[in-house]
C-alpha positions as CSV (number, residue, x, y, z in Angstrom):
1,M,0.0,0.0,0.0
2,L,2.8,2.4,0.9
3,Q,4.7,1.7,-2.2
4,H,1.7,2.2,-4.4
5,A,0.9,5.5,-2.6
6,I,4.4,6.7,-3.5
7,A,3.9,5.6,-7.0
8,E,0.7,7.7,-7.1
9,G,2.6,10.8,-6.0
10,M,2.8,10.8,-2.2
11,S,6.1,11.6,-0.4
12,R,7.8,9.5,2.2
13,D,7.5,12.5,4.6
14,E,3.8,12.3,4.5
15,L,3.9,8.5,5.2
16,N,6.2,8.9,8.1
17,N,3.6,10.7,10.2
18,L,1.5,7.6,10.4
19,P,1.1,5.5,13.6
20,T,3.3,2.9,11.9
21,P,5.7,5.2,9.8
22,I,7.1,3.9,6.5
23,D,10.7,4.0,7.7
24,S,9.9,1.5,10.4
25,I,8.4,-1.1,8.1
26,G,11.7,-2.9,7.4
27,N,12.2,-3.7,11.0
28,I,8.8,-5.2,12.0
29,Q,7.0,-8.4,11.1
30,A,3.4,-7.2,11.7
31,V,1.4,-4.1,12.2
32,P,-1.7,-3.6,14.5
33,A,-4.9,-4.0,12.5
34,D,-6.0,-0.6,13.5
35,H,-2.9,1.0,12.0
36,F,-3.6,-1.0,8.8
37,F,-7.2,0.2,8.6
38,E,-6.2,3.8,9.4
39,L,-3.8,3.7,6.5
40,H,-6.5,2.6,4.2
41,E,-8.6,5.6,5.4
42,F,-5.7,8.1,5.1
43,L,-4.8,7.0,1.5
44,D,-8.4,7.0,0.4
45,K,-8.8,10.6,1.4
46,K,-5.4,11.6,-0.1
47,L,-5.6,9.7,-3.4
48,G,-9.3,9.5,-4.0
49,P,-12.0,6.9,-4.5
50,G,-10.7,3.5,-5.9
51,F,-7.2,3.5,-4.2
52,S,-8.0,0.3,-2.5
53,I,-9.1,-1.3,-5.8
54,R,-6.0,-0.1,-7.5
55,V,-3.8,-1.5,-4.7
56,G,-5.6,-4.9,-5.1
57,Q,-4.9,-4.9,-8.9
58,E,-1.1,-4.5,-8.2
59,M,-0.9,-7.5,-5.9
60,K,1.4,-10.3,-7.1
61,I,1.3,-13.9,-5.8
62,E,4.8,-13.4,-4.4
63,D,3.6,-10.6,-2.2
64,Y,1.8,-13.2,-0.1
65,G,4.9,-15.0,1.0
66,V,4.5,-18.7,1.8
67,L,0.8,-18.4,1.2
68,G,1.5,-17.3,-2.4
69,L,3.9,-20.1,-2.9
70,S,1.3,-22.6,-1.8
71,W,-1.2,-21.1,-4.2
72,R,1.0,-22.0,-7.1
73,T,0.6,-25.7,-6.2
74,C,-3.2,-25.7,-6.0
75,S,-4.8,-28.2,-8.3
76,W,-7.7,-26.0,-9.2
77,A,-8.4,-22.3,-9.0
78,G,-11.1,-22.4,-6.3
79,E,-8.7,-24.3,-4.0
80,I,-7.1,-21.0,-3.2
81,F,-10.0,-20.2,-0.8
82,E,-9.4,-23.4,1.2
83,R,-5.8,-22.5,1.6
84,S,-6.5,-18.9,2.4
85,E,-9.0,-19.9,5.1
86,R,-6.4,-22.0,6.8
87,Y,-3.4,-19.7,6.4
88,F,-5.0,-16.3,7.1
89,K,-5.6,-17.7,10.6
90,L,-1.8,-17.6,11.0
91,L,-1.5,-14.1,9.5
92,S,-4.5,-12.4,10.8
93,N,-7.7,-13.1,12.8
94,T,-9.9,-10.8,10.5
95,Y,-10.4,-12.9,7.4
96,V,-12.8,-15.8,6.7
97,F,-13.6,-17.1,3.2
98,Q,-16.6,-19.3,2.5
99,V,-17.5,-20.8,-0.9
100,K,-21.1,-21.8,-1.7
101,K,-22.1,-23.5,-4.9
102,E,-25.5,-22.6,-6.4
103,D,-26.0,-24.7,-9.5
104,D,-23.5,-23.3,-12.1
105,I,-22.5,-20.3,-10.0
106,S,-20.0,-20.3,-7.0
107,I,-20.3,-17.4,-4.6
108,V,-17.2,-16.7,-2.5
109,Y,-18.2,-14.8,0.7
110,L,-15.7,-12.7,2.5
111,H,-16.9,-12.7,6.2
112,R,-15.3,-9.7,7.6
113,E,-17.6,-7.1,9.3
114,P,-16.9,-3.5,8.4
115,H,-16.9,-1.8,11.7
116,R,-15.0,1.2,10.3
117,R,-14.2,2.7,6.9
118,G,-10.7,1.2,6.7
119,L,-12.2,-2.3,6.9
120,E,-14.6,-1.5,4.1
121,L,-11.6,-0.4,2.0
122,S,-9.5,-3.4,2.9
123,N,-12.3,-5.7,1.9
124,E,-12.4,-3.9,-1.5
125,A,-8.7,-4.5,-1.9
126,T,-9.1,-8.1,-1.0
127,L,-11.7,-8.7,-3.6
128,S,-9.8,-6.8,-6.2
129,A,-6.6,-8.8,-5.6
130,T,-8.6,-12.0,-5.8
131,V,-9.3,-11.3,-9.5
132,V,-5.6,-10.8,-10.2
133,V,-4.4,-13.8,-8.3
134,L,-6.9,-16.2,-9.9
135,K,-5.8,-15.0,-13.4
136,A,-2.2,-15.6,-12.5
137,M,-2.8,-19.0,-11.0
138,T,-4.7,-20.3,-14.1
139,E,-2.9,-18.3,-16.7
140,T,-6.2,-17.5,-18.1
141,D,-8.5,-14.5,-18.3
142,I,-10.9,-16.0,-15.7
143,S,-13.3,-13.2,-14.5
144,P,-16.0,-12.8,-11.9
145,I,-19.7,-12.4,-12.9
146,E,-20.7,-10.4,-9.8
147,V,-19.2,-8.5,-6.9
148,T,-21.2,-7.3,-3.9
149,F,-20.2,-4.9,-1.1
150,K,-22.0,-4.1,2.2
151,H,-21.1,-0.4,2.2
152,S,-22.4,2.3,0.0
153,S,-21.1,3.2,-3.5
154,P,-18.2,5.7,-3.9
155,S,-18.6,8.9,-6.0
156,T,-17.0,7.3,-9.1
157,L,-16.8,3.6,-10.2
158,T,-14.2,3.8,-12.9
159,D,-11.6,1.8,-11.0
160,Y,-14.2,-0.8,-9.9
161,E,-15.4,-1.3,-13.4
162,Q,-11.9,-1.7,-14.9
163,A,-10.9,-4.2,-12.1
164,F,-14.0,-6.4,-12.0
165,K,-15.6,-6.1,-15.5
166,C,-18.9,-7.4,-14.1
167,S,-22.0,-6.4,-12.2
168,I,-21.0,-4.5,-9.1
169,L,-23.6,-4.1,-6.3
170,F,-23.4,-1.9,-3.1
171,N,-25.5,-1.8,0.1
172,Q,-25.8,-5.6,0.0
173,P,-26.1,-8.0,2.9
174,Y,-22.6,-9.4,2.5
175,Y,-19.2,-9.1,0.7
176,S,-18.8,-11.5,-2.1
177,I,-17.3,-12.3,-5.5
178,S,-19.1,-14.8,-7.7
179,Y,-17.6,-16.9,-10.6
180,K,-18.9,-19.6,-12.8
181,T,-18.3,-22.9,-11.0
182,E,-16.6,-24.3,-14.1
183,D,-14.1,-21.4,-14.0
184,L,-13.2,-22.0,-10.3
185,E,-12.7,-25.7,-11.2
186,T,-10.1,-24.6,-13.9
187,R,-6.9,-26.5,-13.4
188,T,-4.0,-24.3,-12.4
189,A,-1.0,-24.1,-14.7
190,K,1.3,-26.0,-12.3
191,A,-1.1,-28.6,-11.4
192,D,-1.7,-29.4,-15.1
193,K,2.0,-30.4,-15.6
194,S,2.3,-32.8,-12.7
195,I,-1.2,-34.4,-13.1
196,N,-1.1,-34.5,-16.9
197,H,2.4,-36.3,-16.6
198,F,0.8,-38.8,-14.3
199,L,-2.2,-39.4,-16.6
200,L,-0.1,-39.8,-19.7
201,E,1.9,-42.5,-18.0
202,R,-1.3,-44.3,-17.1
203,V,-2.4,-44.0,-20.8
204,D,0.9,-45.6,-21.9
205,E,0.3,-48.5,-19.4
206,E,-3.1,-49.2,-21.0
207,T,-2.3,-48.6,-24.7
208,K,1.1,-50.5,-24.6
209,G,-0.1,-53.3,-22.3
210,I,2.6,-52.6,-19.8
211,E,2.6,-51.6,-16.2
212,I,4.7,-48.8,-14.8
213,S,6.7,-50.0,-11.8
214,A,5.0,-49.8,-8.4
215,N,7.9,-47.7,-7.2
216,K,7.3,-45.1,-9.9
217,V,3.6,-44.9,-9.1
218,A,4.5,-44.3,-5.4
219,K,6.9,-41.5,-6.4
220,D,4.3,-39.9,-8.5
221,I,1.7,-40.0,-5.8
222,E,4.2,-38.5,-3.4
223,A,4.6,-35.5,-5.7
224,L,0.8,-35.0,-5.8
225,I,0.5,-35.3,-2.1
226,K,3.2,-32.6,-1.7
227,N,1.2,-30.3,-3.9
228,A,-2.0,-31.0,-2.0
229,L,-0.8,-30.7,1.6
230,P,-1.1,-26.8,2.0
231,S,-4.8,-27.3,1.6
232,G,-4.8,-30.0,4.3
233,I,-4.1,-33.6,4.3
234,P,-5.7,-35.1,1.2
235,S,-7.7,-38.3,1.2
236,I,-7.0,-41.2,-1.1
237,T,-10.3,-40.5,-2.7
238,Q,-9.3,-36.9,-3.5
239,V,-6.0,-38.0,-5.1
240,C,-7.7,-40.8,-7.1
241,T,-10.2,-38.3,-8.4
242,H,-7.5,-36.1,-9.8
243,V,-5.5,-39.0,-11.4
244,G,-8.4,-41.0,-12.8
245,M,-7.6,-44.1,-10.8
246,S,-9.9,-46.1,-8.5
247,N,-9.1,-46.3,-4.8
248,R,-8.7,-50.1,-5.1
249,T,-6.3,-49.9,-8.0
250,L,-4.1,-47.3,-6.3
251,T,-4.1,-49.2,-3.1
252,R,-3.0,-52.3,-4.9
253,R,-0.3,-50.5,-6.8
254,L,1.1,-49.0,-3.6
255,S,0.9,-52.4,-1.8
256,E,3.1,-53.8,-4.5
257,N,5.7,-51.3,-3.4
258,G,5.2,-52.3,0.3
259,V,3.6,-49.0,1.3
260,T,0.2,-47.5,2.1
261,F,-1.3,-44.2,1.2
262,R,-1.0,-43.2,4.8
263,D,2.7,-44.2,4.7
264,L,3.3,-41.8,1.9
265,I,1.4,-38.9,3.7
266,K,3.7,-39.4,6.7
267,K,6.8,-39.7,4.5
268,V,6.1,-36.5,2.6
269,Q,5.2,-34.6,5.8
270,E,8.4,-35.6,7.4
271,E,10.6,-34.9,4.4
272,I,9.1,-31.4,3.9
273,S,9.3,-30.5,7.6
274,K,12.9,-31.6,8.0
275,D,14.0,-29.8,4.9
276,Q,12.2,-26.6,5.9
277,L,13.6,-26.7,9.4
278,K,17.2,-27.2,8.1
279,N,17.2,-25.0,5.1
280,S,14.8,-22.1,5.6
281,N,13.9,-19.4,8.1
282,R,10.2,-20.1,7.9
283,S,8.4,-20.1,11.3
284,I,7.2,-23.4,12.8
285,A,3.6,-22.2,12.1
286,E,4.3,-21.8,8.4
287,I,6.0,-25.2,8.2
288,A,3.0,-26.7,10.0
289,F,0.8,-25.2,7.3
290,E,3.0,-26.5,4.4
291,T,2.7,-30.0,5.8
292,G,-1.1,-30.1,6.2
293,F,-1.6,-29.3,9.8
294,S,-4.2,-26.9,11.0
295,E,-2.6,-26.2,14.3
296,Q,1.1,-25.8,15.2
297,S,0.6,-27.9,18.4
298,A,-0.6,-30.9,16.3
299,F,2.5,-30.5,14.0
300,N,4.8,-30.4,17.1
301,R,3.4,-33.6,18.5
302,A,3.6,-35.4,15.1
303,F,7.2,-34.2,14.6
304,K,8.2,-35.5,18.1
305,R,6.8,-38.9,17.2
306,W,8.8,-39.0,13.9
307,T,12.1,-37.9,15.2
308,G,12.1,-37.9,19.0
309,L,12.8,-34.1,19.0
310,S,10.6,-31.1,18.9
311,P,10.8,-28.9,15.7
312,V,12.7,-26.3,17.7
313,E,15.2,-28.9,19.1
314,F,15.6,-30.3,15.6
315,R,16.3,-26.9,14.0
316,N,18.8,-26.0,16.8
317,S,20.6,-29.3,16.5
């Protein structure tokens, strides 16, 4: 927000008089929510209606840190909201996403009550950024069909119309952004590569009358599990749905390699967590998220079972 404000003509001096001054940003990991909302209000007055929408349009996947990295491994576009619901709890206690399918339309609700103007503006920025991120994930021109806001309309809608390119409603009972369900089920660019590779090998098996080694199948499933973990621990049914294989067939193929689906889940979780603890500065909470745990405490207990050490003890050793 601060960088974009400067790009729109504000000076650093103006931004150093804020409760959290711009010169302090490099030395802190988080800001009080009230300071964040106050900044929205300040910039809205200084730079006019639509600033929050313009900021949302400038967001890049990389700006979201580990959350953004996990979005790139989502299997389908709508999975971003499942990951966001889990991960935003680690970043902030102010966001809750909920997706409801109504026939061929999926409504994504942003449950975040606007008790002040800054929160209204922050909700605008969130919905604006959603449009940009979904397009980046899918590498398509996926667009919403309706956006709703609980607050009243600004004096001009130019930025809103350019960002959303759909019906925009104000003074509604909720904040939401709606897409065609088939659009939210669009495969992401990265998921296509791993899943298509797996499917092509299965096609080769059937057309050539051969059977890929059980060890190769296990390795492929491990890769798919790794991609899925940031959304939570996947079930064997979920994985089988993505790769076009029955539960029974996959269970048999893994059994031929002497492992179960649950064994692979544990193996991938342990490998990721050890690697991240050794080779990154990510927090324990972030690593817990990356390995499919909803709570850091559950991750701590599991890691102790695997290694005999707590995550902190393992990292320090």
